[in-house]
Each structure stands twice: as structure tokens, then as C-alpha cells.
C-alpha positions in Angstrom: -98.7 21.6 10.6 -95.2 20.4 11.1 -96.1 17.5 9.2 -97.8 19.3 6.4 -95.3 21.8 6.5 -92.7 19.1 5.6 -94.4 17.2 3.2 -95.6 20.8 1.0 -91.7 22.5 1.6 -89.1 19.9 1.5 -87.3 20.9 -1.3 -87.7 24.6 0.1 -86.4 23.6 3.5 -83.4 22.1 2.9 -82.2 24.8 0.6 -83.0 27.3 2.8 -80.4 25.9 4.9 -77.6 26.3 2.9 -78.0 30.3 3.1 -74.6 31.1 4.6 -75.2 34.5 4.8 -78.3 34.6 6.6 -76.8 31.8 9.2 -74.5 34.0 9.9 -77.1 37.0 10.8 -78.4 34.5 13.1 -75.7 33.7 14.7 -74.8 37.2 15.4 -78.3 37.2 16.7 -78.7 35.0 19.7 -80.9 36.1 23.2 -79.6 39.4 24.7 -81.8 39.9 27.1 -83.3 42.5 25.8 -79.8 44.9 26.6 -77.9 46.8 23.9 -74.8 45.4 22.1 -71.8 46.8 23.6 -69.8 48.9 20.6 -66.6 50.1 21.8 -66.0 53.5 20.8 -63.4 55.0 18.3 -60.2 55.1 19.9 -56.3 55.8 19.6 -53.5 54.1 20.9 -50.7 56.5 21.2 -47.0 55.8 22.4 -44.3 57.5 22.2 -43.8 58.1 18.4 -46.1 55.7 16.8 -50.1 56.4 17.3 -52.5 53.2 15.9 -56.2 54.8 15.0 -59.0 51.8 15.4 -62.2 53.1 14.3 -65.3 51.4 14.4 -67.0 49.6 11.5 -69.0 51.4 9.2 -72.5 49.5 8.3 -74.4 47.2 9.6 -73.2 44.5 8.0 -69.5 44.4 8.6 -70.4 45.3 12.4 -72.8 41.5 12.5 -69.4 39.9 11.1 -67.3 41.7 13.6 -69.8 40.1 16.1 -70.2 36.8 14.3 -66.4 36.0 15.1 -66.9 33.9 17.5 -69.8 31.8 16.3 -68.0 31.4 12.8 -64.9 30.3 12.0 -62.5 33.2 11.3 -61.4 32.1 7.8 -65.3 31.8 6.8 -66.9 35.2 8.1 -65.9 36.7 4.8 -68.4 34.2 3.1 -71.2 36.4 4.4 -70.6 39.1 1.6 -72.6 38.0 -1.6 -69.9 39.4 -4.0 -67.4 36.6 -2.3 -70.0 33.8 -2.0 -72.6 34.4 -4.2 -73.6 31.0 -6.4 -75.2 31.2 -10.0 -74.9 27.8 -10.5 -75.1 24.3 -9.0 -72.4 23.6 -10.3 -70.2 25.7 -8.3 -71.2 23.6 -5.4 -68.1 21.1 -5.3 -70.3 18.5 -2.7 -73.3 18.5 -4.1 -73.4 15.7 -6.6 -76.3 15.3 -9.2 -77.6 12.3 -7.4 -77.9 13.6 -4.3 -81.9 14.0 -2.9 -81.4 17.9 -2.8 -80.0 18.4 -6.0 -82.9 19.4 -8.0 -83.9 22.0 -4.7 -80.8 23.3 -4.8 -80.6 23.9 -8.6 -84.3 25.7 -8.7 -83.2 28.0 -5.2 -80.1 28.9 -7.4 -81.4 29.8 -11.3 -84.9 31.0 -9.9 -84.2 33.3 -6.9 -80.1 33.1 -6.6 -80.1 33.1 -2.6 -77.8 30.5 -1.8 -74.1 31.6 -0.9 -71.5 28.9 -0.2 -68.0 28.8 1.5 -65.4 30.1 -0.3 -64.0 27.0 -0.7 -67.0 26.2 -2.9 -68.6 23.7 -0.6 -72.2 23.5 0.3 -71.5 21.7 3.1 -75.3 20.4 3.4 -75.1 17.7 6.5 -74.7 20.8 8.8 -77.2 21.5 11.9 -79.0 24.0 12.2 -81.2 26.0 14.6 -84.4 27.5 13.9 -83.3 30.9 14.0 -81.0 30.2 11.7 -83.8 28.8 9.6 -85.6 31.8 9.7 -82.8 34.3 8.7 -83.4 31.6 5.4 -87.0 32.1 4.9 -86.2 35.8 5.1 -83.9 35.5 2.9 -86.4 33.9 0.5 -89.4 36.4 1.1 -87.1 39.6 0.6 -86.2 38.0 -3.0 -90.2 37.2 -3.8 -91.0 40.7 -3.4 -88.0 42.2 -5.4 -89.2 39.9 -8.0 -92.8 40.7 -7.7 -91.4 44.9 -7.4 -89.9 44.9 -10.4 -92.3 43.0 -12.9 -91.1 39.3 -12.6 -93.7 38.1 -10.6 -94.4 35.2 -13.4 -90.9 33.8 -12.3 -92.8 32.7 -8.6 -95.2 30.1 -9.1 -98.2 29.7 -7.4 -96.9 26.6 -5.3 -93.6 28.8 -4.5 -96.1 31.0 -2.8 -98.5 28.7 -0.8 -94.9 27.2 0.8 -93.3 30.4 2.0 -96.7 31.2 3.4 -96.9 28.4 5.4 -93.1 28.7 6.0 -93.5 32.2 7.4 -96.9 31.5 9.4 -94.8 28.4 11.3 -91.6 30.6 12.0 -93.5 34.2 12.6 -92.3 34.3 16.0 -88.4 33.7 15.0 -88.9 35.5 11.9 -89.6 38.7 13.9 -87.2 38.4 16.8 -84.3 38.4 13.8 -86.1 41.9 12.5 -86.2 43.0 16.0 -82.3 42.1 16.8 -81.5 43.3 13.0 -83.2 46.7 14.2 -81.4 47.1 17.1 -78.0 46.7 15.9 -78.7 49.0 12.8 -80.0 51.7 15.7 -77.3 51.2 17.9 -75.0 51.6 14.8 -76.3 54.7 14.2 -76.2 55.8 17.5 -72.0 54.8 17.9 -71.7 56.9 14.1 -74.0 60.1 15.2 -72.2 60.2 19.2 -67.9 59.4 18.0 -66.3 62.2 19.3 -63.5 61.7 16.7 -62.1 58.9 14.3 -58.6 60.7 14.4 -58.6 61.8 18.4 -58.5 60.0 22.1 -59.9 61.5 24.8 -58.4 60.6 28.4 -58.2 62.5 31.7 -56.8 62.8 34.8 -58.3 64.0 38.3 -55.8 64.4 41.4 -56.6 65.6 45.1 -55.4 64.9 48.2 -56.0 66.4 51.5 -52.8 67.1 53.2 -51.9 69.1 57.0 -48.7 68.4 58.6 -46.4 70.5 61.5 -43.6 71.6 62.8 -40.9 71.7 65.9 -40.2 75.0 67.5 -41.3 78.7 67.3 -41.0 79.4 63.7 -39.7 78.1 60.6 -37.2 80.9 58.7 -35.6 80.9 55.0 -31.9 80.8 54.0 -31.9 84.7 54.4 -33.3 84.9 57.8 -37.0 85.8 57.1 -39.8 84.7 58.8 -42.1 82.1 56.6 -44.4 80.5 59.5 -44.7 81.1 63.1 -47.6 78.7 63.7 -48.9 75.5 62.3 -51.0 75.4 58.8 -54.5 74.5 58.7 -55.3 71.1 56.7 -56.3 72.0 53.2 -57.3 69.9 49.8 -55.6 70.4 46.2 -56.6 69.1 43.2 -55.3 69.1 40.0 -57.4 68.4 37.1 -56.9 67.5 33.1 -58.6 66.8 29.7 -55.6 65.2 27.1 -56.7 65.6 23.4 -54.5 63.0 21.6 -54.7 63.5 17.7 -53.2 61.9 15.0 -53.3 62.6 11.2 -50.7 60.3 10.0 -50.7 57.1 12.7 -47.1 58.3 13.2 -47.8 61.7 14.7 -49.8 63.0 17.4 -51.1 66.6 18.0 -51.4 67.0 21.9 -54.1 69.3 23.7 -54.5 69.8 27.5 -57.1 71.7 29.2 -55.8 71.7 32.9 -57.1 73.5 36.1 -56.0 73.1 39.5 -55.8 74.6 43.4 -53.6 77.8 43.5 -50.1 75.6 43.6 -47.3 75.9 46.2 -48.4 77.1 49.2 -51.7 75.0 49.4 -50.1 72.4 51.5 -48.3 72.4 54.8 -44.8 71.1 52.7 -44.3 74.3 50.4 -45.9 76.4 53.3 -43.3 75.7 55.3 -40.6 75.3 53.6 -41.1 77.0 49.9 -37.9 77.0 48.4 -36.0 73.6 48.3 -38.4 71.1 46.6 -40.6 70.1 49.8 -44.2 71.4 47.5 -46.3 69.0 46.2 -45.6 68.6 42.5 -48.5 67.9 40.9 -50.0 71.5 42.7 -47.5 73.5 41.8 -46.7 72.2 38.5 -50.4 73.5 37.2 -50.4 76.7 39.5 -52.9 78.2 38.0 -55.6 79.6 40.4 -58.3 77.8 39.5 -58.6 79.0 36.2 -59.4 76.4 33.1 -56.4 76.9 30.8 -53.8 75.4 27.9 -51.4 73.5 29.7 -49.8 71.8 26.5 -50.0 72.5 22.6 -47.6 70.6 21.2 -47.3 68.5 17.7 -44.7 65.3 17.4 -43.8 63.5 14.1 -41.5 61.1 12.8 -39.5 63.1 10.1 -37.2 59.9 9.7 -36.7 56.2 11.1 -35.9 56.2 14.8 -35.7 59.9 15.5 -38.8 62.0 16.6 -39.1 65.7 17.1 -42.1 68.0 19.1 -42.9 71.6 19.0 -45.0 73.6 20.4 -45.9 76.8 22.1 -46.7 75.1 25.5 -44.6 72.1 26.3 -42.5 71.0 29.4 -39.1 70.0 29.2 -39.5 67.2 32.1 -42.3 65.3 29.6 -39.4 64.0 27.9 -36.5 64.3 30.1 -34.6 63.3 33.5 -36.9 60.2 33.3 -37.3 57.5 35.9 -39.6 53.9 36.5 -39.8 54.7 40.1 -39.4 58.1 40.9 -41.7 60.5 38.3 -45.0 61.3 38.8 -46.4 63.0 41.7 -50.3 61.2 40.8 -48.1 57.6 40.9 -45.5 57.6 43.0 -43.3 60.2 44.9 -45.3 63.3 45.6 -42.8 66.2 45.6 -40.7 68.3 43.7 -37.7 67.3 45.2 -38.4 63.3 44.4 -39.8 63.8 41.0 -36.6 65.1 39.1 -33.2 66.7 39.5 -33.9 69.5 41.8 -31.3 72.0 40.3 -31.5 70.8 36.9 -34.5 72.4 36.3 -35.0 76.1 37.5 -38.0 76.7 34.9 -41.0 75.4 36.3 -43.2 77.8 33.4 -44.1 76.5 30.8 -42.8 77.6 27.6 -42.4 77.6 23.9 -39.6 75.5 22.1 -38.6 71.8 20.6 -37.6 68.5 22.0 -35.8 65.7 19.7 -35.1 62.4 20.4 -33.2 59.5 18.5 -32.6 56.1 19.2 -30.4 54.7 16.7 -31.6 51.3 15.3 -33.8 50.8 18.3 -31.0 50.0 20.3 -29.4 50.7 23.7 -28.5 54.5 23.5 -31.0 57.1 23.0 -30.0 61.1 22.7 -32.6 64.0 23.9 -32.0 67.5 23.4 -34.9 70.0 24.2 -34.7 74.4 24.3 -37.5 76.0 26.3 -38.3 79.5 26.1 -40.8 80.5 29.4 -41.3 84.0 27.9 -41.9 83.4 24.6 -45.3 84.4 24.4 -44.7 87.8 26.2 -42.7 90.8 23.9 -42.6 92.7 27.1 -38.8 92.6 28.6 -40.0 93.9 31.8 -42.4 91.3 32.6 -41.1 88.3 35.1 -41.4 84.9 33.9 -41.6 83.1 37.2 -39.2 80.5 37.7 -39.1 77.8 40.4 -39.1 78.5 44.2 -35.7 78.0 44.4 -35.1 80.5 41.3 -37.3 83.1 43.0 -34.6 82.3 46.3 -31.9 83.1 43.8 -33.0 86.2 42.1 -35.7 87.6 44.0 -35.3 91.1 41.5 -34.6 89.2 38.1 -36.2 90.7 35.5 -36.7 88.9 31.8 -36.1 89.6 28.4 -38.4 87.9 26.7 -39.1 86.3 23.2 -38.5 82.6 21.9 -34.2 83.7 21.8 -33.9 85.9 25.0 -33.9 85.0 28.8 -34.7 83.1 30.5 -34.0 80.0 28.4 -32.9 77.0 29.0 -30.9 74.0 27.0 -30.9 70.0 28.7 -29.1 67.3 26.5 -29.6 63.4 27.9 -27.7 60.7 27.1 -29.5 57.3 28.2 -28.5 53.9 27.8 -30.7 51.3 28.9 -29.4 47.9 27.6 -32.4 45.8 29.1 -35.6 47.0 31.1 -33.9 46.0 34.5 -31.1 48.9 33.9 -30.6 52.3 32.7 -28.8 55.2 32.9 -28.5 59.0 32.3 -26.2 61.3 31.7 -27.5 64.9 31.3 -26.4 68.8 31.0 -28.5 72.0 31.3 -27.8 75.5 30.8 -29.0 78.5 29.9 -30.1 82.2 31.1 -31.9 83.0 34.6 -32.7 86.7 34.5 -29.5 87.2 32.3 -27.6 84.9 34.3 -25.6 82.1 33.5 -26.5 78.9 34.7 -24.8 75.5 34.2 -25.9 71.9 35.3 -24.5 68.5 35.3 -26.5 65.6 36.5 -27.5 61.6 36.5 -30.2 59.6 36.9 -30.0 55.5 37.2 -32.7 52.8 37.9 -32.0 49.1 38.4 -34.6 46.6 39.2 -33.0 43.7 41.5 -36.2 41.4 41.0 -40.2 42.1 39.8 -40.8 43.4 42.9 -37.7 45.4 44.3 -36.1 48.6 42.5 -33.2 51.1 43.2 -33.0 54.6 41.5 -31.6 57.5 42.0 -30.3 61.0 40.6 -27.5 63.1 41.6 -26.5 66.9 40.3 -23.7 69.0 40.4 -24.2 73.3 38.7 -23.2 76.8 39.2 -25.7 79.5 39.6 -24.0 82.9 39.0 -24.9 86.5 39.9 -27.2 85.1 42.6 -28.4 86.8 45.7 -25.5 84.7 47.4 -23.0 85.1 45.3 -21.5 82.6 42.8 -22.6 79.4 43.8 -22.3 75.6 42.9 -24.9 73.8 44.3 -25.4 69.8 44.5 -28.4 67.5 44.5 -29.3 63.7 45.4 -31.9 61.2 45.9 -32.0 57.7 46.2 -34.6 55.4 47.6 -36.0 51.9 47.3 -39.3 50.8 45.3 -41.7 47.8 46.0 -44.2 46.2 43.3 -47.3 44.3 44.1 -46.6 44.6 47.5 -49.4 43.4 49.6 -51.8 43.4 46.9 -51.5 43.0 43.0 -50.8 46.1 41.3 -50.1 48.1 44.5 -46.8 50.6 44.4 -44.7 51.4 47.5 -41.4 53.7 48.0 -39.5 55.4 50.2 -36.6 57.7 49.5 -34.4 60.5 50.8 -32.9 63.6 49.0 -30.8 66.5 49.9 -32.1 68.9 47.5 -29.6 72.0 47.6 -26.5 71.9 49.0 -24.7 74.8 49.2 -22.6 76.1 52.4 -23.2 79.6 52.0 -26.6 79.1 51.3 -27.9 78.6 55.0 -25.9 76.8 58.0 -27.5 73.6 57.8 -28.3 71.4 54.9 -32.0 70.5 53.9 -33.0 66.7 53.7 -36.0 65.2 52.8 -37.8 61.7 53.4 -40.8 60.9 51.6 -42.7 57.5 52.2 -45.7 56.4 49.9 -48.2 53.6 49.4 -50.3 53.4 46.1 -53.4 51.1 46.5 -55.3 50.3 43.2 -59.1 50.1 44.1 -60.1 49.3 40.5 -58.1 49.8 37.1 -59.1 53.7 37.1 -59.0 54.9 41.1 -55.5 54.6 43.2 -55.6 56.5 46.8 -51.9 56.8 48.5 -51.1 57.9 51.8 -48.0 60.1 52.0 -45.9 60.7 54.8 -42.9 63.9 54.4 -40.5 64.3 56.8 -37.8 67.4 56.4 -34.9 68.1 58.7 -33.1 71.4 58.9 -36.1 73.0 56.8 -34.4 75.9 54.4 -30.8 75.3 55.3 -31.6 76.4 58.3 -30.1 74.5 62.0 -32.6 76.5 64.2 -35.5 75.3 62.0 -37.5 72.5 64.0 -38.1 69.6 61.9 -41.2 69.6 59.8 -43.2 66.2 59.8 -46.6 66.0 56.8 -49.0 63.9 56.3 -51.3 63.2 52.2 -53.9 60.9 51.0 -53.7 61.5 47.7 -56.5 60.2 45.0 -55.6 60.1 41.4 -58.6 58.9 38.9 -57.8 58.0 35.0 -60.3 58.0 32.7 
């Protein structure tokens, strides 16, 4: 059979070898073990002020061209498109000469059927070898062209001899043609599936789930707060706390971002041992207290970031948080990744309000240099016109102003304005100078802060924060509290990708608030199980909790698990 085929179809077989578009199609259709091709979904790459949309290809031809990128040189992929590489005359093929033995066969297929495609440099490269799948693809192209001619009433261009040759070729390569058709059908089906099920061409969906088992105890008979009220006289039970967030990041221009965050979590604050035993001075778990939404699903962020001009970004929204943008630190900032508690993740006296609010944040980084200026204004009660309601602040604010009432509105009170000057001359060092001021239930507060970080090596870094402020008309009178924290961070400790840290802090230093100064110590080890799951044991020790000398030392232990998707 094979010898008969060769004698009958010498011209057609050689010419089919040159069908470059079909050749690439065959290259994309190598055996797949009956598994479906993997196609990446629509994604958005979101940076601070730049969002790059990456969309899946539309149409099966583009999809096949992408898949063939490894099989065909990059500068030749475009030649699979007929509009780029279609040959209408044999003279267009620079390396085909009149004396070549296949010249007449090429000439016939080009002029009669138009199924020959060359490279963009107008060469044919007829001495290249090919597989049976490539040859089958060539036959398929010829068959389709013959069918078109017959359907259009031009069957007189198809000779009886050509039809006989094609019948013999179709029979010889029946299995390869069937396999090729099946793979094309699979590609079309999967392309349709991707297009039908893609979430959005402009939106990226990400998520975070943090869950922790936490427990603790204290020495002594009871724990009292700074004004002498009893908080606890027995150790709390072990609890499980959690937070779950879904982020929808959308871009409309490629340089903007609309963030919508849906979030739920455990009751917050006092759902963990440290927050229950010492609620006032930053010992509570950060990710639990900041959600504080009592297991109800709510919008936790709703904000729009854009770039009105070069090196300047602005964020506006009815639901935002200033700590998303200010007082950042590479080593102590993310309670789902590094340190766990409020007193270590941010300057505790710099941000008296944990409630989300309406406002704006701006950032200016001239010429992308080492200096960056950030500023924010936030009004936690902007969405409530009821002037008698109380806009909740941090546990510290609730201690200092237990009976404070707010005068809500975008420009009412409470409100907070923060300005930060960031100097980052390299990736290894940064220092940030800060000022925050505003109204706490009609009473003035002003705080100055500094935040620094220094990488001593790729594995070791040091960091710290300091704050000094004034709060007027508290239940203790006018006060001037201090705050500091400092620590060490270790990367790739024992395991590549692992994080570890140890730090100490005195969240609220004020001689007239209590008769001692509380000190918090915390250590964690963050172990990656894979790219999406991390587990972290965390230990916290609190001496003189609540700034009370009579209070025994609190020791808590937490096992935190963070899942990213």
C-alpha cells in the first residue's frame, strides 16, 4: 500500500509537507494522555498603583499559536496566519527554483488549490523533516480546500486523478486525521469552556483565611484594669478564632484599582486569651479585633485608587483603613504573616480608631526616588448622621473616653489626619517620620511617631517604632503617653521561605495611668507548608498587664494557620 501511495501521490505528498499552518497545528497537537489542556484563567496583576490585565486568548487559532510557542521558533509563530504567509505564486518562494524536482507539484497546488504557506522571509525550506501528524494536517488542509471547491460549484478544477490520490492518502492516514480532528475539537471545547466560565476580564479574585487556636493563663488571683476594675479571676478557656476575606480587585484603565473586600470573622477582641485578660494596651490579636464583625458578612473595604499624574496616587472610598497605607514595616505589620498582636503590628497610640471609615489617602513619590510623602484623612462615623451614636475606637480609646459621644459625619468627630514622610534609599533600610492628629469624641489628640527597619543581611533584620503623643480630657486628665517596640526578624530559618521574629513593646507608658508599665514580649515561627498554606506557633508574655503592678504575668500560646488563594 505504501509503495502504491508513493507512486501515485509523489507530487501531492511532497507539497503537503510544506503546509506551514497545518504543521504548526500538528505541533500543538502532540499526545495528551486524554487530559484536557490547562488554560490559565483571566488574572489581574495588581501593584500599588499599576494594574496589568492579562486576558486569555480569543479564538482557537490564537490559543493554538500560544501552545505552539515551544515547538516553533518565536519569529515563525505568526506565519501560521494565512494573511501573513499565504503564497499565491511559486515565484514568491525564494528557495524554490525552476530546476527543483518538486517545482511543478508546488506550482500546481499553489495555483489550483491555494494550500501552500511559506515562512515570513518567503522561504519554503522544503528539505525539513516532518512527522506523520504534520503530514496528516497537510492532507486535511487539501481535503478542506477540495470540499470548498466542490461546494462552490468549481469541481471541474478537481481532477479525477487528484481525487483518487486524495482518497488513497485519506485512507493511509485515517488514524492520524481522526486523532488530529479529535484534538482540534478538544481545543475548541476547552476554549469555549474558558470563555464561558471566566470570572471577568478586568477583575482578580483573591482570598485569605486565617484561623487560630489560642489559650492562656495568668499568675496571681485576678487581673484588674488601670482604674482598678476586675477583668478576670480565672483563666479563660481555649478558643478558636478566625477571619475570612474575599478581595475583588478591578481595573478599568490598567493604572487604577477598585477594591471590594467581603469579610467575616469571629466576634473579635475578647475572643482570645490575651484580649480577654488584657484588653486595653494592644495585647489582643490584631486580625481578630480589626475584623470584629461578629460572624456577619460585610464589606470591609470599598475604595478606588487612581493615578491623576505621574508619581502621585490617590485613594478615595467610603470604607477604608489608614493602616493599609501608613506605618508599614517589612518585619512587623501583617498579623496573618508575622507578629500577631495590636501592640506590635502598628504604633499603638498613632491610630486611636480601628473602625473603618470614609476618607482619602494620597501618596507622592517624586521621580520614583527615595522620598515618599503619604497623607490620609478618615472619619469613622461618616456614614451615620446620628450625632448621639458612639463611633467605636480602639480598646485604648474606650478606656480613655468611656462616655464619649461622637458628632458624626464626614467632617464631624471622630476624625483623624495622618502624614508620613518615608525615606527609603535602598531595599535594606527605611525610616518613616509620622504625625497624627484629630478629634476623639470632641477632644484633641496629637501624636508623633518614627518607624524604621534595617536589613543586616538577607536573613537578619532589625526594626522598631516609637511614639509620643497627647490626649486631652481623658478620665485621667490630659496625658502624654509614650510607646515603643523593637525586635529582630529571621528569614529562611531552618527552612527556605520560613519567617521568624522576636520583639518587645511597651504600648502605653504613662505614669498617671496605673502604677507600673506593661511590657509585651512576642515570638513566632512561620513555616510554609506550600505556596498557599502557612502555620505559625506564637508565644506572648505580658508583664504588669494593664499597667498594674499587682497583676500577675500573662502567658498565651497561639497556633495560627493562614491560607492564601
